[in-house]
Wavefront OBJ file of the C-alpha trace (Angstrom):
o trace
v 101.028 81.827 -14.483
v 98.016 82.773 -12.346
v 97.239 79.812 -10.070
v 93.630 80.385 -8.968
v 93.354 76.801 -7.692
v 95.741 77.607 -4.843
v 93.385 80.401 -3.734
v 90.905 77.764 -2.615
v 92.729 74.461 -2.168
v 96.145 73.241 -1.044
v 98.567 71.023 -2.940
v 99.953 68.468 -0.491
v 100.039 64.737 0.256
v 96.502 64.738 1.673
v 95.138 66.422 -1.434
v 97.087 64.039 -3.675
v 95.441 61.055 -2.007
v 92.001 62.673 -2.141
v 92.325 63.604 -5.823
v 93.442 60.092 -6.788
v 90.483 58.585 -4.931
v 88.095 61.138 -6.430
v 89.353 60.338 -9.920
v 88.777 56.608 -9.425
v 85.300 57.095 -7.931
v 84.130 59.453 -10.676
v 85.528 57.139 -13.350
v 83.563 54.228 -11.906
v 80.372 56.252 -12.064
v 81.071 57.649 -15.540
v 81.816 54.124 -16.729
v 84.799 54.889 -18.963
v 88.074 56.795 -19.143
v 87.546 57.801 -22.760
v 84.128 58.175 -24.390
v 83.287 55.234 -26.687
v 82.971 57.478 -29.756
v 86.565 58.605 -29.178
v 87.975 55.145 -28.452
v 86.534 53.996 -31.781
v 88.802 56.529 -33.507
v 91.814 55.895 -31.286
v 91.630 52.150 -31.967
v 92.439 52.846 -35.620
v 95.653 54.707 -34.690
v 98.730 52.589 -33.997
v 100.441 55.075 -31.652
v 97.971 57.785 -30.606
v 99.158 61.015 -29.012
v 97.100 62.037 -25.973
v 97.375 65.104 -23.739
v 95.865 65.520 -20.274
v 95.389 69.153 -19.230
v 95.249 70.023 -15.526
v 96.750 66.594 -15.005
v 97.388 67.064 -11.266
v 98.586 63.695 -9.969
v 98.598 62.174 -13.464
v 95.861 59.631 -12.643
v 94.278 59.767 -16.100
v 97.539 59.133 -17.935
v 98.711 56.436 -15.532
v 95.495 54.496 -16.090
v 95.523 55.179 -19.823
v 99.094 53.895 -20.151
v 97.823 50.403 -19.367
v 95.242 50.644 -22.165
v 97.481 52.324 -24.768
v 101.051 51.129 -24.061
v 102.249 52.402 -27.462
v 100.688 55.855 -27.072
v 102.538 59.109 -26.487
v 101.039 60.440 -23.250
v 101.728 63.959 -22.019
v 100.271 65.677 -18.970
v 100.289 69.411 -18.360
v 99.444 71.495 -15.311
v 99.980 75.014 -14.048
v 101.875 73.531 -11.076
v 104.099 70.491 -10.684
v 103.474 70.185 -6.949
v 101.180 67.153 -7.337
v 103.235 65.384 -10.013
v 104.444 61.886 -9.113
v 108.191 61.288 -9.094
v 109.534 61.083 -12.685
v 111.122 57.691 -12.029
v 107.693 56.266 -11.128
v 106.161 57.145 -14.510
v 105.776 54.673 -17.383
v 108.256 55.279 -20.197
v 105.560 56.731 -22.474
v 104.284 59.296 -19.923
v 105.794 62.782 -19.652
v 104.631 65.669 -17.450
v 105.233 69.392 -17.852
v 103.892 72.882 -17.217
v 101.170 74.627 -19.215
v 98.500 77.199 -18.397
v 95.217 76.357 -20.141
v 94.330 80.051 -20.125
v 97.333 80.956 -22.269
v 97.886 80.069 -25.956
v 99.950 76.868 -26.101
v 103.478 76.920 -27.530
v 103.587 76.383 -31.296
v 105.481 73.092 -30.902
v 102.329 71.615 -29.303
v 99.956 72.695 -32.092
v 98.167 69.985 -34.128
v 99.917 67.289 -32.125
v 97.276 65.273 -30.279
v 94.562 62.799 -31.242
v 92.845 63.391 -27.878
v 92.998 66.249 -25.402
v 91.437 65.373 -22.046
v 90.459 67.665 -19.154
v 88.737 66.911 -15.854
v 87.549 69.167 -13.025
v 89.140 72.564 -13.545
v 86.217 74.450 -11.988
v 88.165 75.567 -8.919
v 90.840 77.053 -11.196
v 88.523 78.875 -13.615
v 86.650 82.165 -13.701
v 83.409 82.393 -15.737
v 85.174 84.248 -18.568
v 87.981 81.678 -18.821
v 86.081 78.806 -20.414
v 85.817 79.944 -24.028
v 89.467 81.076 -24.329
v 90.536 77.792 -22.739
v 88.585 75.746 -25.303
v 90.097 77.805 -28.123
v 93.577 77.147 -26.731
v 92.956 73.417 -26.430
v 91.652 73.114 -29.972
v 95.058 74.321 -31.159
v 96.592 71.198 -29.606
v 94.376 68.854 -31.618
v 95.238 67.216 -34.903
v 92.534 67.530 -37.577
v 89.900 64.977 -36.565
v 91.169 64.899 -32.990
v 88.823 64.893 -29.998
v 88.408 67.104 -26.932
v 86.855 65.438 -23.860
v 86.203 67.600 -20.776
v 84.475 66.454 -17.573
v 82.950 68.832 -15.024
v 80.456 68.397 -12.191
v 77.371 70.454 -11.411
v 78.158 71.431 -7.831
v 75.397 74.062 -7.806
v 72.926 71.300 -7.016
v 74.424 68.639 -4.777
v 71.906 67.746 -2.075
v 72.926 65.661 0.890
v 70.166 63.070 1.175
v 68.989 60.697 3.860
v 69.850 57.141 2.859
v 67.837 55.755 5.759
v 64.915 56.966 7.818
v 67.201 57.619 10.797
v 70.062 59.241 8.835
v 71.420 62.542 10.169
v 72.391 65.190 7.629
v 72.690 68.553 9.401
v 76.491 68.987 9.568
v 77.081 67.703 6.042
v 74.389 69.988 4.633
v 75.669 72.985 6.587
v 79.258 72.593 5.370
v 78.164 71.906 1.811
v 76.147 75.117 1.792
v 79.118 77.103 3.123
v 81.341 75.701 0.381
v 78.882 76.129 -2.477
v 77.909 79.670 -1.575
v 81.551 80.752 -1.371
v 82.392 79.280 -4.790
v 79.028 79.528 -6.532
v 80.305 81.857 -9.261
v 82.869 79.234 -10.292
v 80.515 76.271 -9.885
v 77.868 77.851 -12.150
v 80.083 77.720 -15.236
v 81.852 75.007 -17.183
v 79.438 72.084 -16.950
v 76.644 74.331 -18.268
v 78.623 76.123 -20.986
v 81.180 73.727 -22.456
v 78.970 72.007 -25.079
v 77.692 75.349 -26.393
v 81.229 76.773 -26.509
v 82.556 73.715 -28.324
v 79.818 73.937 -30.940
v 80.103 77.690 -31.434
v 83.852 77.451 -32.006
v 83.407 74.791 -34.655
v 83.888 71.392 -33.079
v 81.774 68.670 -34.665
v 79.582 65.919 -33.182
v 79.439 67.758 -29.862
v 77.866 65.712 -27.075
v 77.060 66.237 -23.398
v 76.968 62.867 -21.682
v 75.475 63.145 -18.186
v 75.665 60.626 -15.353
v 74.939 60.810 -11.636
v 77.798 60.818 -9.161
v 76.080 57.902 -7.407
v 75.178 55.855 -10.497
v 77.168 53.026 -8.916
v 75.377 52.805 -5.586
v 78.301 51.058 -3.892
v 80.399 54.228 -4.286
v 77.978 56.507 -2.428
v 79.658 56.519 0.956
v 83.173 56.845 -0.461
v 82.356 59.675 -2.854
v 80.430 61.527 -0.126
v 83.346 61.163 2.269
v 85.795 62.283 -0.411
v 83.782 65.407 -1.144
v 83.431 66.234 2.532
v 87.207 65.928 2.966
v 87.592 68.542 0.208
v 85.085 70.854 1.888
v 86.870 70.723 5.239
v 90.302 71.166 3.648
v 88.934 74.312 2.006
v 87.243 75.521 5.206
v 90.380 75.050 7.302
v 92.495 76.837 4.696
v 90.068 79.780 4.771
v 90.128 79.776 8.579
v 93.934 79.734 8.642
v 93.991 82.717 6.292
v 91.363 84.592 8.309
v 89.028 84.857 5.318
v 85.795 86.840 5.928
v 83.038 84.600 7.263
v 85.365 81.653 7.914
v 84.763 79.423 10.923
v 87.186 78.853 13.767
v 89.251 75.660 13.712
v 87.695 74.332 16.943
v 84.213 74.681 15.457
v 85.327 73.070 12.202
v 86.810 70.113 14.073
v 83.478 69.501 15.823
v 81.549 69.829 12.569
v 83.971 67.434 10.874
v 83.276 64.747 13.463
v 79.520 65.257 13.099
v 79.687 65.223 9.287
v 81.516 61.881 9.444
v 78.715 60.575 11.673
v 76.157 61.871 9.186
v 77.804 59.890 6.399
v 78.066 56.731 8.501
v 74.356 57.083 9.310
v 73.535 56.916 5.594
v 73.761 60.553 4.475
v 75.025 60.766 0.895
v 75.548 63.368 -1.820
v 74.359 63.229 -5.416
v 75.216 65.532 -8.318
v 75.420 65.406 -12.099
v 78.690 64.698 -13.900
v 78.880 66.183 -17.399
v 81.208 64.798 -20.067
v 81.429 67.308 -22.935
v 83.156 66.239 -26.115
v 83.650 67.265 -29.708
v 85.866 66.646 -32.724
v 88.060 69.055 -34.641
v 87.134 69.160 -38.344
v 89.370 67.072 -40.617
l 1 2 3 4 5 6 7 8 9 10 11 12 13 14 15 16 17 18 19 20 21 22 23 24 25 26 27 28 29 30 31 32 33 34 35 36 37 38 39 40 41 42 43 44 45 46 47 48 49 50 51 52 53 54 55 56 57 58 59 60 61 62 63 64 65 66 67 68 69 70 71 72 73 74 75 76 77 78 79 80 81 82 83 84 85 86 87 88 89 90 91 92 93 94 95 96 97 98 99 100 101 102 103 104 105 106 107 108 109 110 111 112 113 114 115 116 117 118 119 120 121 122 123 124 125 126 127 128 129 130 131 132 133 134 135 136 137 138 139 140 141 142 143 144 145 146 147 148 149 150 151 152 153 154 155 156 157 158 159 160 161 162 163 164 165 166 167 168 169 170 171 172 173 174 175 176 177 178 179 180 181 182 183 184 185 186 187 188 189 190 191 192 193 194 195 196 197 198 199 200 201 202 203 204 205 206 207 208 209 210 211 212 213 214 215 216 217 218 219 220 221 222 223 224 225 226 227 228 229 230 231 232 233 234 235 236 237 238 239 240 241 242 243 244 245 246 247 248 249 250 251 252 253 254 255 256 257 258 259 260 261 262 263 264 265 266 267 268 269 270 271 272 273 274 275 276 277 278 279 280
């Protein structure tokens, strides 16, 4: 399995905590775990089967287990490094390995009423999206739904929340991050609905919300994103990547970026929820 995610981000306890917080913050701003048009169908199924691809820490399934206690819930990822301990999982949750870029094993075909994906951008190349959607459709039962959430990180301005807000360090680091990963950030959110429709999914939708729709989450989601940026920057510095900054400079910028956020600086970007249904 080719683990592109590890080229840009680490898998450790700090990242586990950040990813769990990011999941909760984005879910608050989206307003739901599962799109209402999908929950309408799931409510008619006594024991739905649901798969979470790129499950990471399993946040989606752990929250879903409280809503669908009789469901079969399976999470798959290219790496198990972020998986919670098996003994901590609800009895109806199971985690395992799968590469979204490879055809799934035949035993998983036509098995799930919902296949869910969130934030695989850092693990995807521009040519990976269509094959990935084709692979995921194989997992769906006839009539099953695919829901995939990605963010438009190509446009994520750091704004002044107050007249006296400082923004320079946050904007500088955001630009460094976006320019380095722009090729990845330009795909997914902008292509998924078209891919889903062209492959044959029905009732395709692209629900769009702002990352700061819930104003009370602004500071937390800005801080969370900045933590990701500095984790990336320090990893690049440690590896001696071309153009990377020295650790001492990054430490100073990190302090200033935290001050920026406390002064009212906040980020805003679009969150896209693409979904479609496999024909009956």
